[in-house]
Structure formats: C-alpha cells, structure tokens
C-alpha positions as CSV (number, residue, x, y, z in Angstrom):
1,X,56.7,-133.2,-14.9
2,X,54.5,-132.3,-12.0
3,X,55.7,-133.9,-8.7
4,X,53.4,-134.0,-5.9
5,X,53.6,-135.0,-2.2
6,X,50.6,-136.5,-0.5
7,X,49.4,-138.6,2.4
8,X,47.6,-141.9,2.8
9,X,46.8,-142.9,6.4
10,X,49.3,-140.3,7.7
11,X,52.2,-141.7,5.7
12,X,53.9,-139.4,3.1
13,X,54.4,-140.5,-0.5
14,X,55.9,-138.9,-3.7
15,X,53.8,-139.0,-7.0
16,X,53.2,-137.5,-10.3
17,X,50.2,-135.4,-11.3
18,X,49.0,-136.5,-14.7
19,X,45.7,-135.4,-16.3
20,X,44.0,-134.8,-12.9
21,X,45.2,-137.9,-11.4
22,X,48.0,-138.9,-9.0
23,X,50.3,-141.8,-9.6
24,X,52.8,-143.2,-7.1
25,X,56.2,-143.2,-8.4
26,X,57.9,-145.8,-6.1
27,X,55.2,-148.3,-7.1
28,X,56.4,-147.9,-10.6
29,X,60.1,-148.0,-10.0
30,X,61.7,-149.0,-6.7
31,X,64.7,-146.9,-7.5
32,X,62.7,-143.8,-6.8
33,X,62.2,-143.1,-3.2
34,X,58.7,-142.6,-1.8
35,X,59.2,-139.2,-0.4
36,X,60.4,-135.9,-1.8
37,X,63.3,-135.3,0.6
38,X,65.2,-138.5,-0.4
39,X,64.3,-137.9,-4.0
40,X,65.9,-134.4,-4.2
41,X,69.0,-135.6,-2.5
42,X,69.5,-138.0,-5.3
43,X,69.9,-135.2,-7.7
44,X,69.9,-134.8,-11.4
45,X,70.3,-138.4,-12.5
46,X,67.2,-139.5,-10.5
47,X,65.2,-136.6,-11.7
48,X,65.9,-137.6,-15.3
49,X,65.0,-141.1,-14.5
50,X,61.7,-140.0,-12.9
51,X,60.9,-138.1,-16.1
52,X,61.3,-141.2,-18.1
53,X,58.9,-143.0,-15.8
54,X,56.5,-140.0,-16.0
55,X,56.5,-140.3,-19.8
56,X,56.0,-144.1,-19.6
57,X,52.9,-143.5,-17.6
58,X,51.6,-140.9,-19.8
59,X,52.0,-143.1,-22.7
60,X,50.4,-146.2,-21.2
61,X,53.8,-148.2,-21.3
62,X,53.6,-148.5,-17.4
63,X,50.3,-149.3,-15.8
64,X,50.7,-147.1,-12.7
65,X,49.0,-147.2,-9.4
66,X,46.6,-144.3,-9.2
67,X,45.8,-142.9,-5.8
68,X,42.1,-142.4,-4.8
69,X,42.1,-141.5,-1.1
70,X,44.8,-139.0,-0.3
71,X,45.6,-135.5,1.1
72,X,47.8,-133.3,-1.0
73,X,50.4,-131.7,1.2
74,X,53.2,-129.2,0.3
75,X,55.4,-130.5,-2.6
76,X,58.4,-130.2,-0.5
77,X,57.0,-130.9,3.1
78,X,60.4,-130.8,4.9
79,X,62.7,-128.2,3.3
80,X,66.3,-128.2,4.3
81,X,65.9,-124.5,4.6
82,X,63.5,-121.8,3.3
83,X,64.8,-118.4,2.1
84,X,62.7,-115.6,0.8
85,X,63.9,-112.9,-1.7
86,X,63.0,-109.5,-2.7
87,X,63.2,-109.6,-6.5
88,X,60.4,-107.4,-7.8
89,X,61.2,-103.7,-8.0
90,X,57.6,-102.8,-8.6
91,X,56.5,-104.1,-5.3
92,X,59.5,-102.6,-3.3
93,X,59.0,-99.3,-5.1
94,X,55.3,-99.2,-4.4
95,X,55.6,-100.1,-0.8
96,X,58.1,-97.4,-0.3
97,X,56.1,-94.9,-2.1
98,X,53.3,-95.6,-0.1
99,X,55.3,-94.9,3.2
100,X,56.5,-91.7,1.4
101,X,60.1,-92.6,1.3
102,X,62.4,-92.8,-1.7
103,X,63.3,-96.0,-3.4
104,X,66.3,-97.6,-1.9
105,X,69.3,-97.6,-4.3
106,X,70.8,-100.8,-2.9
107,X,67.9,-102.7,-4.5
108,X,69.7,-102.5,-7.9
109,X,73.1,-103.4,-6.5
110,X,72.4,-107.0,-5.2
111,X,69.7,-109.4,-4.3
112,X,68.7,-110.0,-0.8
113,X,66.8,-112.7,1.1
114,X,65.9,-113.7,4.8
115,X,65.4,-117.0,6.3
116,X,61.9,-118.0,7.3
117,X,60.8,-120.9,9.3
118,X,61.2,-124.2,7.3
119,X,59.2,-126.0,9.8
120,X,56.1,-124.0,9.1
121,X,55.7,-125.1,5.5
122,X,52.2,-126.0,4.5
123,X,50.4,-127.0,1.3
124,X,46.8,-126.6,0.1
125,X,44.1,-126.5,2.8
126,X,43.6,-124.9,6.0
127,X,45.8,-122.3,7.6
128,X,45.2,-121.9,11.2
129,X,46.1,-118.5,12.7
130,X,46.5,-117.1,16.3
131,X,44.7,-114.0,17.5
132,X,47.7,-111.8,16.9
133,X,48.1,-113.1,13.4
134,X,44.7,-111.6,12.6
135,X,46.0,-108.1,13.4
136,X,46.4,-107.1,9.7
137,X,46.9,-110.7,8.4
138,X,48.1,-110.7,4.8
139,X,49.0,-113.1,2.0
140,X,52.0,-112.6,-0.5
141,X,51.9,-113.9,-4.0
142,X,55.3,-115.3,-5.0
143,X,57.0,-117.9,-7.0
144,X,59.4,-120.4,-5.4
145,X,62.1,-122.9,-6.4
146,X,63.6,-125.9,-4.7
147,X,67.3,-127.1,-5.3
148,X,68.4,-130.5,-5.9
149,X,72.2,-130.1,-6.0
150,X,74.6,-129.2,-3.2
151,X,76.8,-126.1,-4.2
152,X,79.0,-123.4,-2.8
153,X,80.2,-120.1,-4.3
154,X,78.0,-120.8,-7.3
155,X,78.1,-118.4,-10.3
156,X,74.7,-117.1,-11.6
157,X,75.8,-118.3,-15.0
158,X,75.4,-121.9,-13.9
159,X,72.9,-121.6,-11.0
160,X,69.8,-122.5,-12.9
161,X,71.1,-126.1,-13.3
162,X,70.6,-126.3,-9.5
163,X,66.8,-125.8,-9.7
164,X,64.7,-129.0,-9.5
165,X,61.3,-127.2,-10.0
166,X,59.1,-124.2,-9.5
167,X,56.0,-123.8,-7.2
168,X,53.3,-121.3,-6.1
169,X,54.2,-119.7,-2.9
170,X,52.2,-117.8,-0.4
171,X,54.4,-116.0,2.2
172,X,51.7,-115.5,4.9
173,X,52.3,-112.3,7.0
174,X,51.1,-110.8,10.2
175,X,51.8,-107.3,9.7
176,X,51.2,-105.8,13.1
177,X,53.8,-108.3,14.5
178,X,56.1,-107.7,11.5
179,X,55.9,-103.9,11.8
180,X,56.5,-104.0,15.6
181,X,59.6,-106.2,15.4
182,X,61.1,-104.5,12.4
183,X,61.6,-101.3,14.3
184,X,64.5,-103.1,15.9
185,X,66.3,-103.5,12.5
186,X,66.8,-107.2,12.8
187,X,64.4,-108.5,10.2
188,X,61.1,-110.2,10.2
189,X,60.5,-113.1,12.6
190,X,57.1,-113.6,14.4
191,X,55.3,-111.7,11.7
192,X,56.3,-114.4,9.2
193,X,57.2,-117.7,11.0
194,X,53.7,-119.2,11.4
195,X,53.0,-120.3,7.8
196,X,54.7,-120.3,4.5
197,X,52.6,-122.1,1.8
198,X,54.0,-123.9,-1.3
199,X,52.1,-126.0,-3.9
200,X,50.1,-127.4,-5.3
201,X,53.0,-129.4,-7.0
202,X,56.6,-129.0,-8.1
203,X,56.9,-128.2,-11.8
204,X,60.3,-129.2,-13.4
205,X,61.8,-126.4,-15.6
206,X,61.5,-128.3,-18.9
207,X,57.7,-127.7,-18.7
208,X,58.2,-123.9,-18.6
209,X,60.4,-123.7,-21.7
210,X,57.5,-122.2,-23.8
211,X,57.4,-119.2,-21.3
212,X,61.1,-118.5,-21.2
213,X,62.2,-114.9,-22.0
214,X,65.4,-112.8,-21.8
215,X,66.2,-111.5,-18.3
216,X,66.3,-107.7,-17.7
217,X,69.1,-105.8,-19.1
218,X,72.2,-106.4,-17.0
219,X,70.9,-109.6,-15.4
220,X,71.9,-113.2,-15.7
221,X,69.8,-116.4,-15.7
222,X,66.6,-117.8,-16.9
223,X,63.4,-115.6,-16.9
224,X,59.8,-116.7,-17.6
225,X,56.6,-114.8,-18.4
226,X,54.2,-116.6,-16.1
227,X,51.0,-114.7,-15.1
228,X,50.5,-114.4,-11.4
229,X,47.1,-113.8,-9.9
230,X,45.4,-114.0,-6.6
231,X,41.7,-114.1,-5.5
232,X,40.2,-113.7,-2.0
233,X,36.7,-115.1,-1.7
234,X,36.4,-115.2,-5.4
235,X,37.4,-111.5,-6.1
236,X,40.6,-110.9,-7.9
237,X,43.0,-108.7,-6.0
238,X,46.4,-109.3,-7.6
239,X,47.6,-109.4,-11.2
240,X,51.4,-109.5,-12.1
241,X,54.0,-111.6,-13.9
242,X,57.1,-113.5,-13.2
243,X,58.5,-111.5,-16.0
244,X,58.7,-108.5,-13.8
245,X,61.3,-110.0,-11.6
246,X,64.4,-107.7,-11.7
247,X,66.8,-110.2,-10.0
248,X,66.6,-113.7,-11.4
249,X,66.6,-116.9,-9.3
250,X,70.1,-117.6,-10.6
251,X,71.4,-114.4,-9.1
252,X,69.5,-115.0,-5.9
253,X,71.1,-118.5,-5.7
254,X,74.5,-117.0,-6.5
255,X,74.1,-114.7,-3.4
256,X,72.7,-117.5,-1.2
257,X,75.5,-119.9,-1.9
258,X,78.3,-117.3,-1.3
259,X,80.6,-118.7,1.3
260,X,78.2,-121.4,2.3
261,X,76.6,-124.6,1.2
262,X,73.2,-124.6,-0.4
263,X,71.7,-128.1,-0.3
264,X,69.0,-130.2,-2.0
265,X,65.6,-129.5,-0.4
266,X,66.3,-125.6,0.0
267,X,63.4,-123.7,-0.9
268,X,63.9,-120.1,-2.2
269,X,61.0,-117.5,-2.8
270,X,61.0,-114.8,-5.3
271,X,59.6,-112.2,-3.0
272,X,56.2,-110.5,-3.6
273,X,55.1,-109.6,-7.1
274,X,53.7,-106.1,-7.7
275,X,50.0,-105.8,-6.4
276,X,50.7,-109.2,-4.6
277,X,49.5,-108.2,-1.0
278,X,47.1,-106.3,0.9
279,X,49.9,-104.1,2.4
280,X,50.8,-102.7,-0.9
281,X,47.2,-102.6,-2.1
282,X,45.9,-100.8,1.0
283,X,49.0,-98.3,0.9
284,X,48.3,-97.5,-2.8
285,X,44.6,-97.1,-2.1
286,X,45.0,-94.7,0.8
287,X,47.7,-92.7,-1.1
288,X,45.1,-92.2,-3.8
289,X,41.9,-91.7,-1.6
290,X,42.0,-91.0,2.1
291,X,38.7,-92.8,2.5
292,X,39.9,-95.9,0.8
293,X,38.5,-99.0,2.8
294,X,41.5,-101.1,3.7
295,X,41.3,-105.1,3.6
296,X,43.0,-107.8,5.5
297,X,42.4,-111.5,5.7
298,X,39.9,-112.7,8.2
299,X,38.5,-116.2,9.6
300,X,36.9,-118.0,6.8
301,X,38.5,-116.2,3.8
302,X,39.6,-118.2,0.9
303,X,42.8,-117.4,-0.9
304,X,43.5,-118.7,-4.3
305,X,46.8,-118.1,-6.2
306,X,47.3,-119.0,-9.8
307,X,50.6,-118.9,-11.7
308,X,50.7,-120.0,-15.5
309,X,52.0,-123.6,-15.6
310,X,52.3,-124.0,-11.9
311,X,48.6,-124.5,-11.0
312,X,46.3,-123.1,-8.5
313,X,47.1,-123.0,-4.6
314,X,44.1,-122.7,-2.5
315,X,43.8,-122.1,1.3
316,X,41.2,-121.4,3.8
317,X,42.1,-119.1,6.7
318,X,40.9,-120.7,10.1
319,X,41.0,-119.1,13.5
320,X,42.6,-121.1,16.2
321,X,40.7,-121.9,19.3
322,X,43.5,-120.7,21.6
323,X,43.1,-117.0,22.5
324,X,46.7,-116.5,23.6
325,X,48.0,-113.2,22.7
326,X,51.7,-112.0,22.9
327,X,50.5,-108.5,21.9
328,X,48.2,-108.3,24.9
329,X,51.3,-109.3,27.1
330,X,53.1,-106.4,25.7
331,X,50.3,-103.9,26.2
332,X,50.0,-105.3,29.8
333,X,53.6,-104.6,30.5
334,X,53.5,-101.1,29.2
335,X,50.5,-100.5,31.3
336,X,52.2,-101.8,34.4
337,X,55.2,-99.6,33.8
338,X,53.2,-96.3,33.8
C-alpha cells in the first residue's frame, strides 16, 4: 500500500495512491482518520484495516472518491520527531578518505543518529533557501522509515515490527554553515534544520518483500536491495543501493529506543548512501584530479531522487527574496574585533 498526504483548499487529507490516482481513505471508511498523524497513532490494527480497504479499491469492490485538484505534501507532514542515521559505511569511509583521515573504528561498534528539525519537513515541490544555504548547498540521498507503535528498550530482533513504511528522503545540507558549527563538536544544527524532504508517499513493508535480502554478517533485521539514484537537472549524479546499509533500521531503532520512548510518527533516516551527495562526490573528484570542477546546488536546480519501490521525489531549489545572512553578521563581528 502507498499512503499519501495531500491538501485540498489548504486542508490536509490521507489517501492511497493506486495506478496514478489518489483516493481518500476516510471517504471509503470512516474508521480511518483523514490525516496521517492520527492514522499512525492507531497502530497496526488500523494499518491492516486500511490495507483491506486499499485492496477493495483496487478490485472495484469499493467505489472510492478520486481526488482531482490537490497538492501532494510530505507523507508524514508532522512527524513526532525526526532522526537521521549514519548507516552506509561506503559514504562514511569515502568522506573521511577525502579529508585524508582514517576510517573511524566506532562506526562498526554501534549505529548513531542525530535529531534534525521535525518542523522543517517538506514533500515534493519547491525548497526555498536563504542566502547562507547557497554557500555549498547540497542534497543527501537517503531512505527513511516512520514508526506506528510506541516502544522503549526495543530489541533489534523485534524492531522491524515498529516500522509502518518507507520513503525517499533528501536531507538538505548547507555545508558552509554545517562545517562552521561542527568545529564546536556538538553536531549539525543550522546547516541542516531548514529542510528535510520526504516522499512522495509512504510504502508499507509488504510491498517490498520481493526485494528483501539477508542483512550483512553480524547484523540483525530486515534488509532490502532497493536501487537508489539521484539526478540534478536531468544528469545522474548518484547511484547506490539500500543493500549497502551496514546498520539495519532495526538496529538503529534499537539504539533510538534505548532508555527512552519512540512514538508513532517518528521519522528515522538511513544516512547518506555512497555517492549520495555533492560533498562526497566533490571530495572524491578533487582527490583524483586537482582541477576537478566542484558542483553545488543553485537557484532553479531540479533534484530528482528515485528508489526502487518507493517512487520518485522531485524538488526545485528556489532562492528566497530575503537577503538576510548570519554569515555576514559573523564576518562583520570578526572585522570589528580587529
């Protein structure tokens, strides 16, 4: 089942995406809330009920209301929280190699994550960026999951049952801001909190059964061979696979839930796939050729991400009209102190 959130006349709704069409679930069955947040909080039982409704729409048993004038938004428009992991060794190793530092051994000891801004979630469409964001503006190609059960101290062996579905995720990054603040060893903040994009819909795990593979040696949880690709202005720049995840989502959830509650509506990203951002691609290019021409996102760029079974997430980068710059303030303070 592909669940989609959308707007009609500024009101949010929950629907299913079937053969290129969106059907409102609540109009088919009043037991199903007309928004994703309430739906996820109802848990597994309502999810199974919605799957039956979805099949009845497909078979024609239910004559569902098809939407015609709508705006597709993030499948989970109001996450309870948003974490982002660091699960692809290939990306981590390449980024460290490009900085001429050794691979960090702790990567293989436990999965990590950081909290990003759950109020900056976006779906398909325009991404408005401020002047400082355009200082090395980057995409990050990822997979994300959302939970639909509350849990605490969850073991990896049972954590997959907490996953309601999977989405394409673009963890937008302003690298100059990120690199500036990371010097203080606290983690990314302003370099990340302006936009995290998910979509175009939420795909339930049963739809991915055909892509399931064994996890890597020594790891626990479901793994999938989903091809991951990204294009910028029609040119392919990234090519990877979810099969390359070293840490599984089950293991990441186990870590997230240790000593605290995870909740329905929590979104968790995988971290960047190998070749999944300009930071890595530019670094590798310069390492091999000092004259390599680096690339960053700019106003008007179209970013398209495709993951097998999860659809295509498309966004256009838009420059904000506001010229306010916190980097300029910093530079002004530095000048004033000389």
